[in-house]
GUFI-761420 format. One record per residue (C-alpha): y, z, x; residue number from 0. Coordinates in nm, 3 decimals. Each point is the difference from the previous one (the first is absolute). Example, Ala and Ser with C-alpha at 12.3 -4.5 7.8 and 13.67 -1.06 7.14 Angstrom:
// GUFI-761420
((-0.450 0.780 1.230) 0),
((0.344 -0.066 0.137) 1),
//
This chain:
// GUFI-761420
((8.766 4.889 13.393) 0),
((-0.320 0.088 -0.182) 1),
((-0.319 -0.202 -0.027) 2),
((-0.248 -0.065 -0.279) 3),
((-0.345 0.142 0.058) 4),
((-0.244 -0.127 -0.259) 5),
((-0.129 0.278 -0.222) 6),
((0.263 0.259 0.094) 7),
((0.174 0.230 -0.243) 8),
((0.366 0.088 -0.036) 9),
((0.162 0.256 -0.223) 10),
((0.258 -0.258 -0.109) 11),
((0.012 -0.375 0.048) 12),
((0.334 -0.175 -0.052) 13),
((-0.040 -0.370 -0.076) 14),
((0.311 -0.188 0.116) 15),
((0.215 0.046 0.309) 16),
((0.340 -0.099 -0.138) 17),
((0.287 0.242 -0.055) 18),
((-0.178 0.178 -0.286) 19),
((-0.325 0.053 0.190) 20),
((0.177 0.108 0.317) 21),
((0.222 0.246 -0.188) 22),
((-0.310 0.151 -0.160) 23),
((-0.170 0.022 0.337) 24),
((0.300 0.186 0.145) 25),
((-0.018 0.267 -0.269) 26),
((-0.378 0.029 0.029) 27),
((0.033 0.041 0.375) 28),
((0.260 0.273 -0.046) 29),
((-0.252 0.188 -0.215) 30),
((-0.282 -0.050 0.250) 31),
((-0.202 -0.214 -0.239) 32),
((-0.272 -0.210 0.160) 33),
((0.063 -0.356 -0.114) 34),
((-0.007 -0.368 0.090) 35),
((0.243 -0.282 -0.081) 36),
((-0.146 -0.348 -0.047) 37),
((0.230 -0.300 0.047) 38),
((-0.145 -0.341 -0.082) 39),
((0.230 -0.180 0.242) 40),
((0.250 0.177 0.225) 41),
((0.289 0.232 -0.068) 42),
((0.294 -0.189 -0.146) 43),
((-0.205 -0.305 -0.096) 44),
((0.141 -0.011 -0.355) 45),
((0.351 -0.019 0.141) 46),
((-0.097 -0.226 0.289) 47),
((-0.211 -0.253 -0.192) 48),
((0.142 0.000 -0.353) 49),
((0.372 -0.006 0.067) 50),
((0.219 -0.294 0.097) 51),
((0.183 -0.028 0.332) 52),
((0.342 0.114 -0.127) 53),
((-0.143 0.282 -0.213) 54),
((0.177 0.335 0.010) 55),
((-0.007 0.322 -0.199) 56),
((0.206 0.017 -0.318) 57),
((0.046 0.377 0.039) 58),
((0.202 0.149 0.288) 59),
((-0.179 0.117 0.313) 60),
((0.087 0.365 -0.067) 61),
((-0.247 -0.015 -0.289) 62),
((-0.282 -0.055 0.248) 63),
((-0.125 0.357 -0.002) 64),
((-0.364 -0.006 0.101) 65),
((-0.118 0.362 0.034) 66),
((0.086 0.133 0.343) 67),
((0.160 -0.330 0.096) 68),
((0.332 -0.079 -0.172) 69),
((0.193 -0.305 0.112) 70),
((0.189 0.088 0.319) 71),
((0.141 -0.339 0.098) 72),
((0.362 -0.105 0.050) 73),
((0.057 -0.147 -0.348) 74),
((-0.089 0.250 -0.275) 75),
((0.204 -0.199 -0.252) 76),
((-0.150 -0.331 0.112) 77),
((-0.316 -0.176 -0.111) 78),
((-0.294 -0.043 0.236) 79),
((-0.133 -0.353 0.033) 80),
((-0.370 -0.078 -0.017) 81),
((-0.086 0.053 0.366) 82),
((0.196 0.325 0.011) 83),
((-0.195 0.129 -0.299) 84),
((-0.328 -0.079 0.174) 85),
((0.125 0.174 0.316) 86),
((0.101 0.306 -0.207) 87),
((-0.355 0.032 -0.133) 88),
((-0.155 -0.058 0.342) 89),
((0.225 0.266 0.149) 90),
((-0.101 0.234 -0.281) 91),
((-0.367 -0.041 0.086) 92),
((0.078 0.088 0.360) 93),
((0.197 0.308 -0.105) 94),
((-0.309 0.201 -0.097) 95),
((-0.375 -0.017 0.048) 96),
((-0.100 -0.218 -0.296) 97),
((-0.378 -0.025 -0.054) 98),
((0.048 -0.370 -0.066) 99),
((-0.256 -0.279 0.007) 100),
((0.152 -0.349 -0.004) 101),
((-0.176 -0.323 -0.086) 102),
((-0.249 0.167 -0.233) 103),
((-0.002 -0.090 -0.369) 104),
((-0.139 0.219 -0.276) 105),
((-0.231 -0.219 -0.208) 106),
((-0.145 0.248 -0.246) 107),
((0.081 0.346 -0.130) 108),
((-0.255 0.184 -0.210) 109),
((-0.030 0.357 -0.123) 110),
((-0.300 0.179 0.150) 111),
((-0.235 0.213 -0.209) 112),
((0.147 0.310 0.162) 113),
((0.354 -0.073 -0.116) 114),
((0.164 0.302 -0.166) 115),
((0.031 -0.056 -0.372) 116),
((0.009 0.179 -0.332) 117),
((-0.321 0.189 0.083) 118),
((0.128 0.111 0.341) 119),
((-0.130 -0.087 0.344) 120),
((-0.378 -0.044 0.009) 121),
((-0.101 0.178 0.318) 122),
((-0.362 -0.106 -0.028) 123),
((0.089 -0.351 0.123) 124),
((0.122 -0.073 0.353) 125),
((0.185 -0.312 -0.117) 126),
((0.380 0.009 0.044) 127),
((0.262 -0.075 -0.262) 128),
((0.062 -0.366 0.085) 129),
((-0.165 -0.282 0.190) 130),
((0.223 -0.261 0.166) 131),
((-0.150 -0.324 0.127) 132),
((0.213 -0.166 0.263) 133),
((-0.011 -0.308 0.220) 134),
((-0.105 0.231 0.285) 135),
((-0.254 0.224 -0.171) 136),
((-0.037 0.268 -0.266) 137),
((0.204 0.318 -0.038) 138),
((-0.030 0.293 -0.235) 139),
((0.282 0.230 -0.104) 140),
((0.067 0.301 -0.216) 141),
((0.324 -0.156 -0.121) 142),
((0.163 -0.344 0.020) 143),
((0.364 -0.111 -0.009) 144),
((0.059 -0.366 -0.089) 145),
((0.320 -0.113 0.173) 146),
((-0.037 -0.376 -0.023) 147),
((0.342 -0.057 -0.156) 148),
((0.109 -0.210 -0.297) 149),
((0.024 -0.340 0.170) 150),
((-0.364 -0.098 0.028) 151),
((-0.072 -0.342 -0.144) 152),
((0.273 -0.261 -0.058) 153),
((0.041 -0.092 -0.364) 154),
((0.050 -0.373 -0.062) 155),
((-0.008 -0.119 -0.362) 156),
((-0.266 -0.252 -0.101) 157),
((0.278 -0.238 -0.096) 158),
((0.030 -0.073 0.373) 159),
((-0.316 -0.213 -0.031) 160),
((0.201 -0.261 -0.190) 161),
((0.217 -0.086 0.298) 162),
((-0.094 -0.316 0.192) 163),
((-0.171 0.049 0.335) 164),
((0.294 -0.166 0.175) 165),
((0.209 0.313 -0.063) 166),
((-0.053 0.283 0.246) 167),
((-0.058 0.331 -0.177) 168),
((0.011 0.348 0.146) 169),
((0.040 0.359 -0.111) 170),
((0.302 0.200 0.112) 171),
((-0.230 0.203 0.228) 172),
((-0.074 -0.323 0.193) 173),
((0.361 -0.111 0.039) 174),
((0.143 0.035 0.353) 175),
((0.313 -0.213 0.033) 176),
((0.156 -0.326 -0.130) 177),
((-0.124 -0.209 0.295) 178),
((-0.362 0.074 -0.093) 179),
((0.042 -0.188 -0.329) 180),
((-0.014 -0.379 -0.019) 181),
((0.333 -0.186 -0.028) 182),
((0.129 -0.031 -0.353) 183),
((0.112 0.216 -0.289) 184),
((-0.163 0.338 -0.063) 185),
((-0.078 0.180 -0.324) 186),
((-0.011 0.380 0.008) 187),
((-0.162 0.161 -0.304) 188),
((0.101 0.360 -0.069) 189),
((0.312 0.208 0.055) 190),
((-0.138 0.333 0.110) 191),
((0.099 0.129 0.343) 192),
((-0.216 -0.251 0.190) 193),
((0.093 -0.302 -0.211) 194),
((0.374 0.059 0.026) 195),
((-0.007 0.070 0.373) 196),
((-0.219 -0.301 0.075) 197),
((0.224 -0.222 -0.216) 198),
((0.298 0.131 0.199) 199),
((-0.179 -0.062 0.330) 200),
((-0.065 -0.362 -0.096) 201),
((0.349 -0.042 -0.141) 202),
((0.168 0.126 0.318) 203),
((-0.212 -0.245 0.199) 204),
((0.149 -0.287 -0.199) 205),
((-0.308 -0.076 -0.210) 206),
((0.038 -0.112 -0.360) 207),
((-0.143 0.286 -0.205) 208),
((-0.108 0.002 -0.363) 209),
((-0.042 0.359 -0.119) 210),
((-0.196 0.087 -0.314) 211),
((0.142 0.335 -0.109) 212),
((-0.166 0.291 -0.174) 213),
((0.104 0.330 -0.152) 214),
((0.031 0.199 0.325) 215),
((0.313 0.216 0.019) 216),
((0.244 0.010 0.287) 217),
((0.204 0.274 0.164) 218),
((0.319 -0.002 0.205) 219),
((-0.032 0.073 0.370) 220),
((0.316 0.210 0.027) 221),
((0.220 0.170 -0.257) 222),
((0.293 0.237 0.032) 223),
((-0.034 0.054 0.371) 224),
((-0.376 0.050 0.035) 225),
((-0.324 -0.193 -0.007) 226),
((-0.129 0.024 -0.356) 227),
((-0.327 0.141 0.138) 228),
((0.199 0.291 0.145) 229),
((0.161 0.067 -0.339) 230),
((-0.336 -0.014 -0.178) 231),
((-0.149 0.234 0.259) 232),
((0.281 0.251 -0.052) 233),
((-0.047 -0.028 -0.375) 234),
((-0.368 0.088 0.028) 235),
((-0.137 -0.330 -0.126) 236),
((-0.259 -0.031 0.276) 237),
((-0.133 0.351 -0.067) 238),
((-0.025 -0.029 -0.380) 239),
((-0.364 0.026 -0.106) 240),
((-0.151 -0.269 -0.217) 241),
((-0.111 0.265 -0.249) 242),
((0.369 0.057 -0.078) 243),
((0.015 -0.344 -0.165) 244),
((-0.102 -0.070 -0.358) 245),
((-0.129 -0.351 0.081) 246),
((-0.232 0.075 0.294) 247),
((-0.188 -0.331 -0.008) 248),
((0.311 -0.216 -0.010) 249),
((0.151 0.199 0.287) 250),
((-0.315 -0.016 0.214) 251),
((-0.022 -0.379 -0.020) 252),
((0.372 -0.065 0.020) 253),
((0.119 -0.280 0.230) 254),
((0.220 0.113 0.289) 255),
((0.369 -0.094 0.010) 256),
((0.091 -0.287 0.229) 257),
((0.246 0.054 0.284) 258),
((-0.009 -0.064 0.374) 259),
((0.056 0.182 0.328) 260),
((0.056 -0.328 0.183) 261),
((0.297 -0.014 0.240) 262),
((0.088 0.363 -0.066) 263),
((-0.072 -0.013 -0.372) 264),
((0.154 -0.181 -0.294) 265),
((-0.052 -0.087 -0.365) 266),
((-0.224 -0.285 -0.101) 267),
((0.213 -0.189 -0.250) 268),
((-0.193 -0.291 -0.148) 269),
((0.315 -0.123 -0.175) 270),
((0.170 -0.036 0.338) 271),
((-0.301 -0.192 0.130) 272),
((0.033 -0.235 -0.298) 273),
((0.362 -0.072 0.092) 274),
((-0.120 -0.086 0.350) 275),
((-0.262 -0.246 -0.123) 276),
((-0.314 0.198 -0.080) 277),
((-0.154 -0.126 -0.328) 278),
((-0.085 0.279 -0.244) 279),
((-0.242 -0.018 -0.292) 280),
((-0.157 0.227 -0.254) 281),
((-0.356 0.131 0.017) 282),
((-0.265 -0.260 0.093) 283),
((-0.223 -0.053 -0.303) 284),
((-0.191 -0.326 0.050) 285),
((-0.081 -0.287 0.234) 286),
((-0.084 -0.336 -0.155) 287),
((0.117 -0.245 0.262) 288),
((0.330 0.184 -0.006) 289),
((0.086 0.367 0.040) 290),
((0.095 0.147 -0.338) 291),
((0.226 0.303 -0.039) 292),
((0.085 0.244 -0.278) 293),
((0.352 0.005 -0.137) 294),
((0.074 0.346 0.140) 295),
((0.200 -0.056 0.320) 296),
((0.322 0.143 -0.145) 297),
((-0.190 0.300 -0.141) 298),
((-0.171 0.064 0.334) 299),
((0.326 -0.007 0.195) 300),
((0.182 0.213 -0.258) 301),
((-0.283 0.257 0.000) 302),
((0.002 0.027 0.380) 303),
((0.376 0.052 0.001) 304),
((-0.015 0.252 -0.285) 305),
((-0.250 0.216 0.190) 306),
((0.216 -0.010 0.311) 307),
((0.312 0.096 -0.194) 308),
((-0.191 0.274 -0.181) 309),
((-0.091 0.156 0.335) 310),
((0.368 -0.009 0.091) 311),
((0.077 0.177 -0.329) 312),
((-0.236 0.282 0.096) 313),
((0.160 0.024 0.346) 314),
((0.346 0.021 -0.158) 315),
((-0.121 0.277 -0.229) 316),
((-0.153 0.190 0.293) 317),
((0.319 -0.025 0.205) 318),
((0.203 0.132 -0.293) 319),
((-0.243 0.282 -0.082) 320),
((-0.016 0.114 0.362) 321),
((0.374 -0.032 0.058) 322),
((-0.060 -0.225 0.300) 323),
((0.257 -0.214 0.172) 324),
((-0.107 -0.362 0.024) 325),
((0.202 -0.321 0.021) 326),
((0.044 -0.195 -0.319) 327),
((-0.164 -0.341 -0.011) 328),
((0.042 -0.289 -0.243) 329),
((-0.305 -0.091 -0.201) 330),
((-0.201 -0.317 0.047) 331),
((0.122 -0.313 -0.178) 332),
((-0.249 -0.286 -0.043) 333),
((0.100 -0.291 0.221) 334),
((-0.212 -0.259 -0.179) 335),
((-0.146 -0.057 -0.343) 336),
((-0.283 -0.241 -0.088) 337),
((0.171 -0.229 -0.252) 338),
((-0.321 -0.194 -0.043) 339),
((-0.318 0.122 0.165) 340),
((-0.246 -0.284 0.062) 341),
((-0.330 0.043 -0.181) 342),
((-0.203 -0.210 0.244) 343),
((-0.013 -0.132 0.356) 344),
((-0.147 -0.321 0.129) 345),
((-0.244 0.055 0.285) 346),
((0.139 -0.296 0.190) 347),
((0.143 0.127 0.326) 348),
((-0.165 0.345 -0.026) 349),
((-0.198 0.070 0.316) 350),
((-0.095 0.365 -0.044) 351),
((-0.033 0.280 -0.256) 352),
((0.021 0.365 0.103) 353),
((-0.167 0.228 -0.253) 354),
((0.184 0.333 0.007) 355),
((-0.213 0.131 -0.280) 356),
((-0.118 0.332 0.136) 357),
((-0.337 0.149 0.079) 358),
((-0.292 0.154 -0.180) 359),
((-0.225 0.284 0.101) 360),
((-0.336 -0.082 0.156) 361),
((-0.218 0.307 -0.046) 362),
((-0.336 -0.172 -0.046) 363),
((-0.139 0.201 0.292) 364),
((0.066 0.332 -0.178) 365),
((-0.317 0.057 -0.203) 366),
((0.116 0.319 -0.163) 367),
((0.098 0.014 -0.372) 368),
((0.366 0.080 0.054) 369),
((0.190 -0.299 -0.143) 370),
((0.163 -0.061 -0.337) 371),
((-0.024 -0.314 -0.213) 372),
((0.257 -0.178 0.215) 373),
((-0.185 0.081 0.322) 374),
((0.257 0.262 0.099) 375),
((-0.120 0.331 0.150) 376),
((0.014 0.290 -0.245) 377),
((0.180 0.280 0.181) 378),
((0.263 0.267 -0.016) 379),
((0.221 0.005 0.309) 380),
((-0.279 -0.181 0.186) 381),
((-0.276 0.242 -0.102) 382),
((-0.254 -0.222 -0.173) 383),
((-0.224 0.080 -0.295) 384),
((-0.295 0.025 0.243) 385),
((0.002 0.329 0.197) 386),
((0.053 -0.054 0.370) 387),
((0.142 -0.354 -0.033) 388),
((0.372 -0.059 0.049) 389),
((0.249 -0.288 0.017) 390),
((0.321 -0.012 0.202) 391),
((0.265 -0.267 0.049) 392),
((0.005 -0.121 -0.362) 393),
((0.336 -0.112 -0.142) 394),
((0.138 0.282 -0.213) 395),
((-0.299 0.215 0.090) 396),
((0.228 0.292 -0.078) 397),
((0.358 -0.111 0.072) 398),
((0.198 -0.315 0.069) 399),
((-0.038 0.078 0.371) 400),
((-0.379 0.013 -0.015) 401),
((-0.165 -0.240 0.239) 402),
((0.326 -0.067 0.184) 403),
((0.104 0.133 0.338) 404),
((0.237 0.237 -0.180) 405),
((-0.243 0.166 -0.241) 406),
((-0.357 -0.044 0.116) 407),
((0.014 0.321 0.207) 408),
((0.040 0.211 -0.315) 409),
((-0.299 -0.168 -0.167) 410),
((-0.211 0.046 0.313) 411),
((0.093 0.368 0.021) 412),
((-0.089 0.055 -0.365) 413),
((-0.339 -0.169 0.037) 414),
((-0.077 0.206 0.309) 415),
((0.056 0.313 -0.208) 416),
((-0.238 -0.136 -0.264) 417),
((-0.259 -0.081 0.267) 418),
((0.019 0.356 0.133) 419),
((-0.026 0.141 -0.353) 420),
((-0.305 -0.218 -0.068) 421),
((-0.169 0.138 0.309) 422),
((0.065 0.357 -0.111) 423),
((-0.116 -0.066 -0.356) 424),
((-0.337 -0.135 0.110) 425),
((-0.041 0.229 0.299) 426),
((-0.054 -0.277 0.252) 427),
((-0.007 0.073 0.371) 428),
((0.134 -0.302 0.186) 429),
((-0.216 -0.084 0.297) 430),
((0.053 -0.331 0.177) 431),
((-0.317 -0.205 0.025) 432),
((-0.198 0.212 -0.245) 433),
((-0.057 -0.013 -0.376) 434),
((0.205 0.244 -0.208) 435),
((-0.132 0.347 -0.063) 436),
((0.097 0.259 -0.251) 437),
((0.148 0.320 0.133) 438),
((-0.208 0.304 -0.088) 439),
((0.206 0.313 -0.056) 440),
//
């Protein structure tokens, strides 16, 4: 492992030691690029600290294709649980000589006066392209890759302040297991992947669960003899670039489909949960001594089912077009309908609320003008609008697989090519521990 030496220079600094940062490091190493990877905690901390005890992947293990280190375990069609995911990343770090520094947080990123720009590289200044302040000292770098991931700061709506102090509140990233919550009924707000899986975890433990639904879609686990992920992979969905869509913004911020890999993988059917006693509601809209819900439960459930059935339609069409043999399978039939969805819930008996309301980016430390009006990095395939600054691990950075174990390798390889091209364009000689110099022909 590498160490921080205050005042040293690196050709490339990668901020973030998760799967995106490590994949980038692998490609940089293959090209002989002097670089350093900074990890604020330790490898796997996002999976270790922000996932519940029964957490598992929702994509099959065979999709874990970190560069140079594809999944080689005994269950390629299974779903690694939390501790296995952490072990996979730790084994990856041991598989090659990663210049990794753990326990060091980047606190500030600024562009130096020598940063290449529209006027070219100013060779009269010895200052490098970027200055990175860290909890262990200052670094400079010709180029920087931000690999801090999308799940940075938990998002909890301000409406949470209206709940009485007697009710225990926590974000989904803080949830561990049902026994950690006080006795009583539990409200889960949000039906993305985390919300649905946490609601199921509580439900299976025998807790009374009230689930405030949203507009997240769902997907079947298996269809016509294969995991749906396998069908979508064959159909090229995970490799389709975002620039092939007409509605780029809506695609980039689209909520993921809910499904689970638990116990070998299965659908998450909220209607079935309702039959078994889970209480379903529409979207939470207000708290005024009671929880108030929109009248959209039926619409939310119907939308989730429609998306799932639409994916099956595309699989059917693919099978027919390719002349494939696949077993026929009856389509899903709703097992429950909300005849009358309650519009409110008394707080009496509620002991805890789990906010499965997502995350927001936390890029305050990046003091480079690279963000749009929503605070999102302006980039094309991770290449930002500021020369020499890159992002990797963003959802839909280029494809649906971006940022995931199955697609991050392609993004990391592409950025490494851009990093090499940037070096050639500005004629930089990469010398570890020294400021950049311009090559003289």
